[in-house]
BALOBA-1460 file (C-alpha; in Angstrom, 3 decimals):
// residues 398
<rec num="1" residu="m" x="68.792" y="46.794" z="-138.172"/>
<rec num="2" residu="t" x="72.265" y="46.897" z="-136.612"/>
<rec num="3" residu="y" x="72.982" y="44.976" z="-133.564"/>
<rec num="4" residu="n" x="75.664" y="46.055" z="-131.097"/>
<rec num="5" residu="i" x="78.172" y="43.500" z="-129.726"/>
<rec num="6" residu="k" x="80.284" y="44.377" z="-126.797"/>
<rec num="7" residu="t" x="83.481" y="42.324" z="-126.369"/>
<rec num="8" residu="i" x="84.461" y="41.701" z="-122.717"/>
<rec num="9" residu="g" x="88.051" y="41.051" z="-122.083"/>
<rec num="10" residu="n" x="91.204" y="41.426" z="-124.193"/>
<rec num="11" residu="n" x="91.692" y="38.104" z="-125.817"/>
<rec num="12" residu="i" x="88.731" y="38.226" z="-128.402"/>
<rec num="13" residu="d" x="90.130" y="37.269" z="-131.745"/>
<rec num="14" residu="q" x="89.690" y="40.179" z="-134.259"/>
<rec num="15" residu="e" x="89.678" y="38.028" z="-137.269"/>
<rec num="16" residu="g" x="86.867" y="35.920" z="-135.915"/>
<rec num="17" residu="l" x="84.823" y="39.071" z="-135.081"/>
<rec num="18" residu="a" x="85.217" y="40.365" z="-138.645"/>
<rec num="19" residu="e" x="82.986" y="37.342" z="-139.879"/>
<rec num="20" residu="l" x="80.061" y="39.031" z="-138.241"/>
<rec num="21" residu="g" x="79.478" y="41.347" z="-141.027"/>
<rec num="22" residu="a" x="77.798" y="44.721" z="-141.850"/>
<rec num="23" residu="s" x="74.688" y="44.095" z="-139.643"/>
<rec num="24" residu="f" x="76.826" y="44.329" z="-136.523"/>
<rec num="25" residu="a" x="78.715" y="47.159" z="-134.686"/>
<rec num="26" residu="i" x="81.566" y="46.014" z="-132.423"/>
<rec num="27" residu="d" x="82.262" y="47.898" z="-129.160"/>
<rec num="28" residu="q" x="80.484" y="51.020" z="-130.343"/>
<rec num="29" residu="v" x="78.226" y="51.327" z="-127.114"/>
<rec num="30" residu="p" x="78.622" y="50.617" z="-123.470"/>
<rec num="31" residu="e" x="77.824" y="47.310" z="-121.877"/>
<rec num="32" residu="n" x="74.316" y="48.497" z="-120.927"/>
<rec num="33" residu="q" x="73.345" y="49.211" z="-124.371"/>
<rec num="34" residu="a" x="74.634" y="46.176" z="-126.081"/>
<rec num="35" residu="e" x="72.409" y="43.409" z="-127.518"/>
<rec num="36" residu="a" x="75.067" y="40.740" z="-127.181"/>
<rec num="37" residu="f" x="78.435" y="40.108" z="-125.422"/>
<rec num="38" residu="i" x="81.306" y="38.072" z="-126.659"/>
<rec num="39" residu="c" x="83.534" y="37.132" z="-123.786"/>
<rec num="40" residu="r" x="86.023" y="34.545" z="-122.460"/>
<rec num="41" residu="a" x="86.486" y="33.764" z="-118.735"/>
<rec num="42" residu="q" x="85.342" y="36.944" z="-117.056"/>
<rec num="43" residu="n" x="83.102" y="36.456" z="-114.115"/>
<rec num="44" residu="f" x="79.500" y="37.476" z="-114.660"/>
<rec num="45" residu="h" x="78.024" y="35.998" z="-111.577"/>
<rec num="46" residu="d" x="77.553" y="39.203" z="-109.795"/>
<rec num="47" residu="v" x="76.593" y="41.260" z="-112.916"/>
<rec num="48" residu="e" x="73.238" y="42.830" z="-113.338"/>
<rec num="49" residu="f" x="72.249" y="42.545" z="-117.060"/>
<rec num="50" residu="s" x="70.495" y="45.177" z="-119.045"/>
<rec num="51" residu="q" x="67.170" y="44.538" z="-120.532"/>
<rec num="52" residu="h" x="68.899" y="45.280" z="-123.984"/>
<rec num="53" residu="l" x="71.109" y="42.141" z="-123.674"/>
<rec num="54" residu="l" x="69.667" y="39.234" z="-125.827"/>
<rec num="55" residu="a" x="72.629" y="36.830" z="-125.884"/>
<rec num="56" residu="i" x="76.155" y="36.119" z="-124.403"/>
<rec num="57" residu="g" x="78.645" y="34.298" z="-126.662"/>
<rec num="58" residu="r" x="81.384" y="32.558" z="-124.810"/>
<rec num="59" residu="a" x="84.564" y="32.142" z="-126.946"/>
<rec num="60" residu="g" x="85.378" y="28.885" z="-125.419"/>
<rec num="61" residu="a" x="83.942" y="25.641" z="-124.158"/>
<rec num="62" residu="g" x="83.659" y="26.280" z="-120.416"/>
<rec num="63" residu="f" x="80.886" y="28.537" z="-119.179"/>
<rec num="64" residu="n" x="81.005" y="28.239" z="-115.499"/>
<rec num="65" residu="n" x="81.727" y="31.927" z="-115.309"/>
<rec num="66" residu="i" x="78.298" y="32.840" z="-116.575"/>
<rec num="67" residu="p" x="75.085" y="32.380" z="-114.462"/>
<rec num="68" residu="v" x="73.225" y="30.292" z="-117.116"/>
<rec num="69" residu="d" x="70.192" y="29.790" z="-115.074"/>
<rec num="70" residu="k" x="69.835" y="33.499" z="-114.154"/>
<rec num="71" residu="c" x="70.170" y="34.352" z="-117.964"/>
<rec num="72" residu="a" x="67.557" y="31.868" z="-118.952"/>
<rec num="73" residu="a" x="65.163" y="33.500" z="-116.479"/>
<rec num="74" residu="e" x="65.954" y="36.819" z="-117.919"/>
<rec num="75" residu="g" x="65.633" y="35.670" z="-121.452"/>
<rec num="76" residu="i" x="69.171" y="35.768" z="-122.307"/>
<rec num="77" residu="v" x="70.607" y="32.937" z="-124.472"/>
<rec num="78" residu="v" x="74.050" y="31.803" z="-123.604"/>
<rec num="79" residu="f" x="76.314" y="30.194" z="-126.320"/>
<rec num="80" residu="n" x="79.583" y="28.556" z="-126.128"/>
<rec num="81" residu="a" x="82.055" y="27.079" z="-128.654"/>
<rec num="82" residu="p" x="82.148" y="23.341" z="-128.090"/>
<rec num="83" residu="g" x="85.117" y="21.783" z="-129.711"/>
<rec num="84" residu="g" x="86.725" y="25.107" z="-130.745"/>
<rec num="85" residu="n" x="89.747" y="24.543" z="-128.713"/>
<rec num="86" residu="a" x="89.635" y="20.672" z="-128.783"/>
<rec num="87" residu="n" x="92.732" y="20.154" z="-131.147"/>
<rec num="88" residu="a" x="94.678" y="22.496" z="-129.073"/>
<rec num="89" residu="v" x="93.975" y="20.651" z="-125.817"/>
<rec num="90" residu="k" x="94.494" y="17.268" z="-127.377"/>
<rec num="91" residu="e" x="98.019" y="18.372" z="-128.725"/>
<rec num="92" residu="l" x="99.068" y="19.514" z="-125.146"/>
<rec num="93" residu="v" x="97.731" y="16.367" z="-123.526"/>
<rec num="94" residu="l" x="99.712" y="14.165" z="-125.957"/>
<rec num="95" residu="a" x="102.738" y="16.259" z="-125.402"/>
<rec num="96" residu="m" x="102.418" y="16.029" z="-121.668"/>
<rec num="97" residu="m" x="102.093" y="12.119" z="-121.852"/>
<rec num="98" residu="i" x="105.427" y="12.020" z="-123.633"/>
<rec num="99" residu="f" x="106.917" y="14.645" z="-121.353"/>
<rec num="100" residu="g" x="106.220" y="12.748" z="-118.365"/>
<rec num="101" residu="s" x="107.320" y="9.475" z="-119.742"/>
<rec num="102" residu="r" x="110.738" y="10.718" z="-120.423"/>
<rec num="103" residu="f" x="111.552" y="12.290" z="-117.096"/>
<rec num="104" residu="l" x="112.113" y="15.622" z="-118.867"/>
<rec num="105" residu="k" x="111.150" y="17.923" z="-115.846"/>
<rec num="106" residu="p" x="113.671" y="16.445" z="-113.399"/>
<rec num="107" residu="a" x="116.088" y="15.904" z="-116.213"/>
<rec num="108" residu="n" x="116.153" y="19.668" z="-117.074"/>
<rec num="109" residu="k" x="116.455" y="20.528" z="-113.464"/>
<rec num="110" residu="w" x="119.451" y="18.355" z="-113.020"/>
<rec num="111" residu="l" x="121.139" y="19.475" z="-116.339"/>
<rec num="112" residu="s" x="120.585" y="23.045" z="-115.423"/>
<rec num="113" residu="n" x="122.733" y="22.561" z="-112.182"/>
<rec num="114" residu="q" x="125.696" y="21.049" z="-114.138"/>
<rec num="115" residu="l" x="128.113" y="23.874" z="-114.283"/>
<rec num="116" residu="g" x="131.621" y="24.374" z="-116.010"/>
<rec num="117" residu="d" x="132.674" y="24.163" z="-119.759"/>
<rec num="118" residu="d" x="130.864" y="22.297" z="-122.412"/>
<rec num="119" residu="k" x="133.334" y="19.431" z="-122.167"/>
<rec num="120" residu="s" x="132.895" y="18.888" z="-118.470"/>
<rec num="121" residu="i" x="129.114" y="19.248" z="-118.757"/>
<rec num="122" residu="d" x="129.160" y="16.372" z="-121.539"/>
<rec num="123" residu="l" x="131.093" y="14.275" z="-119.306"/>
<rec num="124" residu="a" x="128.622" y="14.681" z="-116.507"/>
<rec num="125" residu="v" x="125.648" y="14.158" z="-118.851"/>
<rec num="126" residu="e" x="127.207" y="10.783" z="-120.021"/>
<rec num="127" residu="k" x="127.490" y="9.575" z="-116.381"/>
<rec num="128" residu="g" x="124.241" y="10.986" z="-115.166"/>
<rec num="129" residu="k" x="121.744" y="10.468" z="-117.977"/>
<rec num="130" residu="k" x="120.847" y="6.952" z="-117.010"/>
<rec num="131" residu="a" x="118.991" y="8.313" z="-114.118"/>
<rec num="132" residu="f" x="116.461" y="9.778" z="-116.350"/>
<rec num="133" residu="s" x="115.866" y="6.834" z="-118.743"/>
<rec num="134" residu="g" x="112.150" y="6.973" z="-119.510"/>
<rec num="135" residu="k" x="109.672" y="4.732" z="-121.348"/>
<rec num="136" residu="e" x="107.914" y="5.049" z="-124.769"/>
<rec num="137" residu="i" x="104.186" y="5.372" z="-125.083"/>
<rec num="138" residu="a" x="103.760" y="2.967" z="-127.900"/>
<rec num="139" residu="g" x="102.427" y="-0.304" z="-126.888"/>
<rec num="140" residu="k" x="101.090" y="1.097" z="-123.546"/>
<rec num="141" residu="t" x="97.524" y="1.371" z="-122.647"/>
<rec num="142" residu="v" x="95.809" y="4.829" z="-122.207"/>
<rec num="143" residu="g" x="92.582" y="5.230" z="-120.440"/>
<rec num="144" residu="i" x="90.392" y="8.165" z="-121.526"/>
<rec num="145" residu="i" x="87.454" y="9.326" z="-119.339"/>
<rec num="146" residu="g" x="85.201" y="11.252" z="-121.340"/>
<rec num="147" residu="l" x="84.918" y="10.879" z="-125.252"/>
<rec num="148" residu="g" x="83.638" y="14.137" z="-126.163"/>
<rec num="149" residu="n" x="85.147" y="16.773" z="-128.594"/>
<rec num="150" residu="i" x="88.555" y="16.514" z="-126.823"/>
<rec num="151" residu="g" x="88.632" y="12.863" z="-125.578"/>
<rec num="152" residu="s" x="87.708" y="11.441" z="-128.854"/>
<rec num="153" residu="r" x="90.562" y="13.318" z="-130.587"/>
<rec num="154" residu="v" x="92.958" y="12.173" z="-127.829"/>
<rec num="155" residu="a" x="91.676" y="8.517" z="-128.424"/>
<rec num="156" residu="n" x="92.166" y="8.609" z="-132.251"/>
<rec num="157" residu="d" x="95.706" y="10.162" z="-132.082"/>
<rec num="158" residu="a" x="96.881" y="8.049" z="-129.202"/>
<rec num="159" residu="e" x="95.810" y="4.886" z="-131.294"/>
<rec num="160" residu="k" x="97.869" y="6.297" z="-134.333"/>
<rec num="161" residu="l" x="100.808" y="6.594" z="-132.108"/>
<rec num="162" residu="g" x="100.693" y="2.852" z="-131.333"/>
<rec num="163" residu="m" x="98.930" y="3.003" z="-127.993"/>
<rec num="164" residu="n" x="96.095" y="0.590" z="-126.918"/>
<rec num="165" residu="v" x="93.134" y="2.901" z="-126.242"/>
<rec num="166" residu="i" x="90.346" y="2.234" z="-123.806"/>
<rec num="167" residu="g" x="87.521" y="4.804" z="-123.201"/>
<rec num="168" residu="y" x="84.769" y="5.272" z="-120.611"/>
<rec num="169" residu="d" x="81.855" y="7.612" z="-121.384"/>
<rec num="170" residu="p" x="78.244" y="6.594" z="-120.486"/>
<rec num="171" residu="y" x="76.946" y="9.677" z="-121.954"/>
<rec num="172" residu="i" x="78.782" y="9.653" z="-125.335"/>
<rec num="173" residu="a" x="76.921" y="11.590" z="-128.175"/>
<rec num="174" residu="v" x="76.137" y="9.676" z="-131.334"/>
<rec num="175" residu="e" x="78.113" y="11.910" z="-133.533"/>
<rec num="176" residu="r" x="81.235" y="11.488" z="-131.378"/>
<rec num="177" residu="a" x="80.769" y="7.710" z="-131.369"/>
<rec num="178" residu="w" x="80.815" y="7.641" z="-135.225"/>
<rec num="179" residu="e" x="84.092" y="9.686" z="-135.143"/>
<rec num="180" residu="i" x="86.137" y="7.370" z="-132.860"/>
<rec num="181" residu="s" x="88.474" y="4.746" z="-134.359"/>
<rec num="182" residu="s" x="87.102" y="1.218" z="-134.292"/>
<rec num="183" residu="h" x="90.344" y="0.326" z="-132.526"/>
<rec num="184" residu="v" x="89.248" y="2.182" z="-129.398"/>
<rec num="185" residu="k" x="87.665" y="-0.122" z="-126.910"/>
<rec num="186" residu="r" x="84.938" y="1.308" z="-124.981"/>
<rec num="187" residu="v" x="84.536" y="0.031" z="-121.343"/>
<rec num="188" residu="n" x="81.350" y="0.174" z="-119.304"/>
<rec num="189" residu="n" x="82.894" y="0.264" z="-115.901"/>
<rec num="190" residu="l" x="85.067" y="3.242" z="-114.788"/>
<rec num="191" residu="s" x="87.142" y="0.850" z="-112.614"/>
<rec num="192" residu="e" x="88.522" y="-0.835" z="-115.743"/>
<rec num="193" residu="i" x="90.149" y="2.477" z="-116.694"/>
<rec num="194" residu="f" x="92.061" y="2.775" z="-113.432"/>
<rec num="195" residu="e" x="92.953" y="-1.141" z="-113.305"/>
<rec num="196" residu="k" x="94.218" y="-1.528" z="-117.001"/>
<rec num="197" residu="s" x="95.691" y="1.847" z="-117.904"/>
<rec num="198" residu="d" x="99.381" y="2.949" z="-117.889"/>
<rec num="199" residu="y" x="98.070" y="6.447" z="-118.696"/>
<rec num="200" residu="i" x="94.857" y="8.091" z="-117.615"/>
<rec num="201" residu="t" x="93.503" y="11.389" z="-118.989"/>
<rec num="202" residu="v" x="90.187" y="12.897" z="-118.140"/>
<rec num="203" residu="h" x="88.022" y="15.121" z="-120.378"/>
<rec num="204" residu="t" x="84.647" y="15.717" z="-118.772"/>
<rec num="205" residu="p" x="82.796" y="18.733" z="-117.408"/>
<rec num="206" residu="l" x="82.615" y="19.116" z="-113.604"/>
<rec num="207" residu="t" x="79.628" y="17.382" z="-112.158"/>
<rec num="208" residu="d" x="78.866" y="15.602" z="-108.957"/>
<rec num="209" residu="e" x="79.803" y="12.377" z="-110.686"/>
<rec num="210" residu="t" x="83.229" y="13.600" z="-111.885"/>
<rec num="211" residu="h" x="84.034" y="15.770" z="-108.865"/>
<rec num="212" residu="h" x="87.283" y="14.178" z="-107.278"/>
<rec num="213" residu="i" x="87.169" y="11.221" z="-109.801"/>
<rec num="214" residu="f" x="91.053" y="11.294" z="-109.259"/>
<rec num="215" residu="r" x="90.969" y="10.202" z="-105.619"/>
<rec num="216" residu="a" x="92.299" y="7.347" z="-103.289"/>
<rec num="217" residu="e" x="89.506" y="4.911" z="-103.927"/>
<rec num="218" residu="n" x="90.335" y="4.910" z="-107.648"/>
<rec num="219" residu="f" x="94.133" y="5.308" z="-107.315"/>
<rec num="220" residu="a" x="94.223" y="2.171" z="-105.212"/>
<rec num="221" residu="k" x="93.220" y="0.216" z="-108.217"/>
<rec num="222" residu="m" x="96.052" y="1.401" z="-110.580"/>
<rec num="223" residu="k" x="99.070" y="-0.103" z="-111.690"/>
<rec num="224" residu="k" x="102.318" y="1.017" z="-110.041"/>
<rec num="225" residu="g" x="103.881" y="3.890" z="-112.101"/>
<rec num="226" residu="a" x="100.711" y="5.258" z="-113.846"/>
<rec num="227" residu="v" x="100.752" y="8.568" z="-115.423"/>
<rec num="228" residu="l" x="97.753" y="10.839" z="-114.908"/>
<rec num="229" residu="l" x="96.708" y="14.102" z="-116.738"/>
<rec num="230" residu="n" x="93.877" y="16.464" z="-115.905"/>
<rec num="231" residu="f" x="93.324" y="19.144" z="-118.377"/>
<rec num="232" residu="a" x="89.632" y="19.297" z="-117.778"/>
<rec num="233" residu="r" x="88.660" y="20.814" z="-114.470"/>
<rec num="234" residu="d" x="90.635" y="21.399" z="-111.343"/>
<rec num="235" residu="e" x="88.154" y="20.012" z="-109.033"/>
<rec num="236" residu="i" x="88.356" y="16.610" z="-110.711"/>
<rec num="237" residu="t" x="91.589" y="15.943" z="-108.650"/>
<rec num="238" residu="n" x="91.709" y="15.347" z="-104.835"/>
<rec num="239" residu="k" x="95.115" y="17.031" z="-104.376"/>
<rec num="240" residu="d" x="95.915" y="15.418" z="-101.049"/>
<rec num="241" residu="d" x="95.066" y="11.880" z="-102.324"/>
<rec num="242" residu="l" x="97.137" y="12.492" z="-105.446"/>
<rec num="243" residu="l" x="100.189" y="13.580" z="-103.364"/>
<rec num="244" residu="e" x="99.778" y="10.479" z="-101.259"/>
<rec num="245" residu="y" x="99.880" y="8.225" z="-104.148"/>
<rec num="246" residu="i" x="102.838" y="9.945" z="-105.790"/>
<rec num="247" residu="e" x="104.596" y="9.539" z="-102.485"/>
<rec num="248" residu="n" x="103.934" y="5.840" z="-102.302"/>
<rec num="249" residu="g" x="105.127" y="5.229" z="-105.878"/>
<rec num="250" residu="t" x="101.853" y="4.357" z="-107.457"/>
<rec num="251" residu="i" x="101.651" y="7.488" z="-109.602"/>
<rec num="252" residu="h" x="104.766" y="8.143" z="-111.539"/>
<rec num="253" residu="y" x="103.763" y="11.544" z="-113.043"/>
<rec num="254" residu="f" x="100.904" y="13.983" z="-112.941"/>
<rec num="255" residu="a" x="100.297" y="16.845" z="-115.522"/>
<rec num="256" residu="t" x="97.637" y="19.467" z="-114.993"/>
<rec num="257" residu="d" x="96.542" y="22.850" z="-116.262"/>
<rec num="258" residu="f" x="95.597" y="24.213" z="-112.943"/>
<rec num="259" residu="g" x="97.993" y="25.646" z="-110.462"/>
<rec num="260" residu="s" x="98.260" y="24.884" z="-106.691"/>
<rec num="261" residu="e" x="100.879" y="25.594" z="-104.053"/>
<rec num="262" residu="k" x="100.589" y="21.816" z="-103.226"/>
<rec num="263" residu="y" x="101.997" y="20.886" z="-106.690"/>
<rec num="264" residu="y" x="104.905" y="23.340" z="-106.798"/>
<rec num="265" residu="h" x="108.421" y="21.921" z="-106.504"/>
<rec num="266" residu="n" x="107.319" y="18.464" z="-106.923"/>
<rec num="267" residu="d" x="109.381" y="16.685" z="-109.686"/>
<rec num="268" residu="a" x="106.644" y="14.285" z="-110.408"/>
<rec num="269" residu="i" x="104.166" y="17.019" z="-111.232"/>
<rec num="270" residu="f" x="104.052" y="19.393" z="-114.041"/>
<rec num="271" residu="v" x="101.698" y="22.395" z="-113.958"/>
<rec num="272" residu="s" x="100.854" y="24.640" z="-116.864"/>
<rec num="273" residu="p" x="98.879" y="28.019" z="-116.381"/>
<rec num="274" residu="h" x="95.570" y="27.006" z="-118.139"/>
<rec num="275" residu="l" x="97.295" y="26.680" z="-121.520"/>
<rec num="276" residu="g" x="95.074" y="23.906" z="-122.785"/>
<rec num="277" residu="g" x="93.138" y="26.018" z="-125.323"/>
<rec num="278" residu="s" x="95.618" y="28.856" z="-125.501"/>
<rec num="279" residu="t" x="96.806" y="28.786" z="-129.115"/>
<rec num="280" residu="a" x="96.103" y="31.519" z="-131.941"/>
<rec num="281" residu="e" x="94.211" y="28.799" z="-133.826"/>
<rec num="282" residu="a" x="91.892" y="27.922" z="-130.849"/>
<rec num="283" residu="s" x="91.352" y="31.542" z="-130.219"/>
<rec num="284" residu="l" x="90.134" y="32.006" z="-133.810"/>
<rec num="285" residu="n" x="88.079" y="29.016" z="-133.859"/>
<rec num="286" residu="c" x="86.270" y="29.754" z="-130.525"/>
<rec num="287" residu="t" x="85.787" y="33.354" z="-131.415"/>
<rec num="288" residu="r" x="84.378" y="32.395" z="-134.835"/>
<rec num="289" residu="m" x="81.965" y="29.712" z="-133.349"/>
<rec num="290" residu="a" x="80.674" y="32.231" z="-130.696"/>
<rec num="291" residu="a" x="80.199" y="35.111" z="-133.250"/>
<rec num="292" residu="n" x="78.592" y="32.786" z="-135.799"/>
<rec num="293" residu="s" x="76.212" y="31.504" z="-133.176"/>
<rec num="294" residu="l" x="75.119" y="34.996" z="-132.029"/>
<rec num="295" residu="k" x="74.854" y="36.048" z="-135.645"/>
<rec num="296" residu="r" x="72.451" y="33.275" z="-136.490"/>
<rec num="297" residu="y" x="70.460" y="33.926" z="-133.359"/>
<rec num="298" residu="l" x="70.118" y="37.710" z="-133.647"/>
<rec num="299" residu="l" x="69.260" y="37.568" z="-137.430"/>
<rec num="300" residu="t" x="67.188" y="34.496" z="-137.663"/>
<rec num="301" residu="g" x="66.303" y="33.506" z="-133.999"/>
<rec num="302" residu="e" x="67.717" y="30.086" z="-134.593"/>
<rec num="303" residu="i" x="69.575" y="28.461" z="-131.644"/>
<rec num="304" residu="i" x="72.660" y="26.403" z="-131.945"/>
<rec num="305" residu="n" x="75.439" y="25.734" z="-129.372"/>
<rec num="306" residu="s" x="73.387" y="27.142" z="-126.458"/>
<rec num="307" residu="v" x="74.019" y="25.975" z="-122.991"/>
<rec num="308" residu="n" x="70.737" y="27.198" z="-121.492"/>
<rec num="309" residu="f" x="68.218" y="26.685" z="-124.274"/>
<rec num="310" residu="p" x="67.599" y="23.793" z="-126.691"/>
<rec num="311" residu="r" x="68.773" y="23.691" z="-130.324"/>
<rec num="312" residu="v" x="66.096" y="25.126" z="-132.539"/>
<rec num="313" residu="v" x="66.517" y="25.288" z="-136.255"/>
<rec num="314" residu="q" x="63.857" y="26.306" z="-138.814"/>
<rec num="315" residu="e" x="64.312" y="28.063" z="-142.191"/>
<rec num="316" residu="l" x="62.705" y="31.482" z="-142.255"/>
<rec num="317" residu="t" x="60.463" y="31.593" z="-145.375"/>
<rec num="318" residu="s" x="57.476" y="33.722" z="-144.026"/>
<rec num="319" residu="p" x="57.260" y="37.372" z="-143.746"/>
<rec num="320" residu="y" x="57.583" y="37.567" z="-140.052"/>
<rec num="321" residu="r" x="58.991" y="35.343" z="-137.272"/>
<rec num="322" residu="i" x="58.243" y="35.917" z="-133.591"/>
<rec num="323" residu="t" x="60.602" y="34.291" z="-131.150"/>
<rec num="324" residu="l" x="59.503" y="33.588" z="-127.556"/>
<rec num="325" residu="i" x="61.263" y="32.526" z="-124.518"/>
<rec num="326" residu="n" x="58.603" y="31.217" z="-122.193"/>
<rec num="327" residu="k" x="58.192" y="29.230" z="-119.075"/>
<rec num="328" residu="n" x="58.107" y="25.451" z="-119.570"/>
<rec num="329" residu="v" x="54.683" y="24.989" z="-118.247"/>
<rec num="330" residu="p" x="51.519" y="23.247" z="-119.689"/>
<rec num="331" residu="n" x="49.242" y="24.883" z="-122.266"/>
<rec num="332" residu="v" x="51.718" y="27.655" z="-123.294"/>
<rec num="333" residu="v" x="51.719" y="26.528" z="-127.028"/>
<rec num="334" residu="a" x="47.883" y="26.371" z="-126.934"/>
<rec num="335" residu="h" x="47.715" y="29.972" z="-125.614"/>
<rec num="336" residu="i" x="50.285" y="31.078" z="-128.276"/>
<rec num="337" residu="a" x="48.169" y="29.620" z="-130.949"/>
<rec num="338" residu="s" x="45.102" y="31.188" z="-129.502"/>
<rec num="339" residu="a" x="46.596" y="34.597" z="-129.393"/>
<rec num="340" residu="v" x="47.582" y="34.287" z="-133.119"/>
<rec num="341" residu="s" x="44.036" y="33.255" z="-134.036"/>
<rec num="342" residu="e" x="42.615" y="36.180" z="-132.225"/>
<rec num="343" residu="q" x="44.545" y="38.418" z="-134.545"/>
<rec num="344" residu="s" x="43.270" y="36.405" z="-137.607"/>
<rec num="345" residu="i" x="46.843" y="35.477" z="-138.550"/>
<rec num="346" residu="n" x="47.889" y="32.161" z="-140.040"/>
<rec num="347" residu="i" x="50.781" y="30.192" z="-138.655"/>
<rec num="348" residu="a" x="53.187" y="28.929" z="-141.265"/>
<rec num="349" residu="n" x="55.461" y="27.017" z="-138.881"/>
<rec num="350" residu="i" x="55.821" y="26.598" z="-135.161"/>
<rec num="351" residu="v" x="58.500" y="24.923" z="-133.034"/>
<rec num="352" residu="n" x="58.553" y="24.833" z="-129.371"/>
<rec num="353" residu="r" x="61.212" y="22.961" z="-127.214"/>
<rec num="354" residu="g" x="61.747" y="22.908" z="-123.569"/>
<rec num="355" residu="q" x="64.974" y="22.701" z="-121.510"/>
<rec num="356" residu="g" x="64.508" y="22.810" z="-117.798"/>
<rec num="357" residu="d" x="62.272" y="25.476" z="-116.428"/>
<rec num="358" residu="f" x="62.062" y="27.463" z="-119.867"/>
<rec num="359" residu="a" x="61.317" y="26.693" z="-123.469"/>
<rec num="360" residu="y" x="62.008" y="28.411" z="-126.723"/>
<rec num="361" residu="t" x="59.453" y="28.961" z="-129.463"/>
<rec num="362" residu="l" x="59.929" y="29.980" z="-133.117"/>
<rec num="363" residu="l" x="56.602" y="31.167" z="-134.514"/>
<rec num="364" residu="d" x="56.512" y="31.874" z="-138.406"/>
<rec num="365" residu="l" x="53.495" y="33.875" z="-139.528"/>
<rec num="366" residu="d" x="51.895" y="34.337" z="-142.988"/>
<rec num="367" residu="e" x="51.206" y="38.011" z="-142.353"/>
<rec num="368" residu="v" x="52.507" y="41.261" z="-143.656"/>
<rec num="369" residu="d" x="50.352" y="43.745" z="-141.714"/>
<rec num="370" residu="e" x="52.607" y="45.378" z="-139.180"/>
<rec num="371" residu="v" x="49.632" y="46.538" z="-136.985"/>
<rec num="372" residu="k" x="48.530" y="42.906" z="-136.508"/>
<rec num="373" residu="i" x="52.001" y="41.818" z="-135.760"/>
<rec num="374" residu="a" x="52.406" y="44.638" z="-133.231"/>
<rec num="375" residu="a" x="49.050" y="43.771" z="-131.489"/>
<rec num="376" residu="l" x="50.177" y="40.166" z="-131.187"/>
<rec num="377" residu="v" x="53.410" y="41.060" z="-129.670"/>
<rec num="378" residu="a" x="51.581" y="43.198" z="-127.154"/>
<rec num="379" residu="l" x="49.481" y="40.081" z="-126.147"/>
<rec num="380" residu="f" x="52.636" y="38.043" z="-125.697"/>
<rec num="381" residu="e" x="54.418" y="40.756" z="-123.583"/>
<rec num="382" residu="a" x="51.397" y="40.847" z="-121.336"/>
<rec num="383" residu="s" x="51.560" y="37.191" z="-120.643"/>
<rec num="384" residu="d" x="53.066" y="36.171" z="-117.260"/>
<rec num="385" residu="n" x="54.519" y="32.918" z="-118.768"/>
<rec num="386" residu="i" x="56.350" y="34.723" z="-121.576"/>
<rec num="387" residu="v" x="59.770" y="36.076" z="-120.732"/>
<rec num="388" residu="r" x="61.053" y="37.650" z="-123.837"/>
<rec num="389" residu="v" x="59.572" y="38.367" z="-127.213"/>
<rec num="390" residu="r" x="61.428" y="39.317" z="-130.362"/>
<rec num="391" residu="v" x="60.108" y="40.139" z="-133.943"/>
<rec num="392" residu="i" x="62.173" y="39.286" z="-136.881"/>
<rec num="393" residu="k" x="61.357" y="40.518" z="-140.274"/>
<rec num="394" residu="n" x="62.255" y="38.460" z="-143.214"/>
<rec num="395" residu="e" x="64.330" y="41.046" z="-145.196"/>
<rec num="396" residu="r" x="64.920" y="38.492" z="-147.951"/>
<rec num="397" residu="g" x="61.303" y="38.291" z="-148.948"/>
<rec num="398" residu="v" x="59.240" y="35.232" z="-149.324"/>
């Protein structure tokens, strides 16, 4: 079987797509006939999805452009690429820490206004450069809010650059915790980050808890001359509070990846146009991760890196696998088993995992009779509690 993949947008890395292989056709059909999309930041909130659509792969970490709850209700699995652009963001954050510490923005602006021949400019530089004397980051304390894919990398490399690193993340994943240097000190109170840090950078998703985490209440706790960085989500920063604390001298410099007219023409603010993950390497990594998640799901039914369904991995060794997206209600698994029994089919393996209002089931069957399989599928499709049914034949044999 050939699966049709439709790319949405112009920035999908072709080298990453090439790894899908012969079972996939890229951009050979219109959107309403594709089994899967690979996209970047295109907005899907007002899109009516075709019944053909089984999955969406987001070639990036963020997914707020996709209505993930609506997709779950329609049996569409949404994947992202967590960590695919983490190194790119980490490098930009570290660069911006140094950039702000050395007064490079106002220094460049001042130098660009020095006119005349090179000799006269050199004389002016010798007289004027003292106004832009900066500070080194080595020996300073950086506070990192969020120790996930990006924050953990920032922490490790900042420590290698000679910084004292403290981190706050009450939800840190076990695998990330093992990757973080033992020299990074974890704090249990967010206030410690603002009270003790010379530099503060945030790397969290946008939630009710992180909305406007950069605000007056926290700025008031900071050292004078602090440097702040937000390369996570725009709404993490309260812009009016930020400007107030820049004006009163508490915040020396702020760098962000999100534009606003309130930021422009302020020498204490550097704005980049959402460049955190914009490198050739990150584009390849994110496309490759999204493509491989889609490939694995479409060919085997296994789910990794999904944002609206749980991780479900089970080796396919039986002749047939049926995948079910079902409502997460009591007795569904019992009804599934009963339907299989009605067809006198033996269950080789079954995994059912829920997430929110929906659950995902992998049902591996010791059966080669296609008539029985078709009858079982018909029973599942008639159930009000089952949203999507797929049949995957084990082409490798058993």
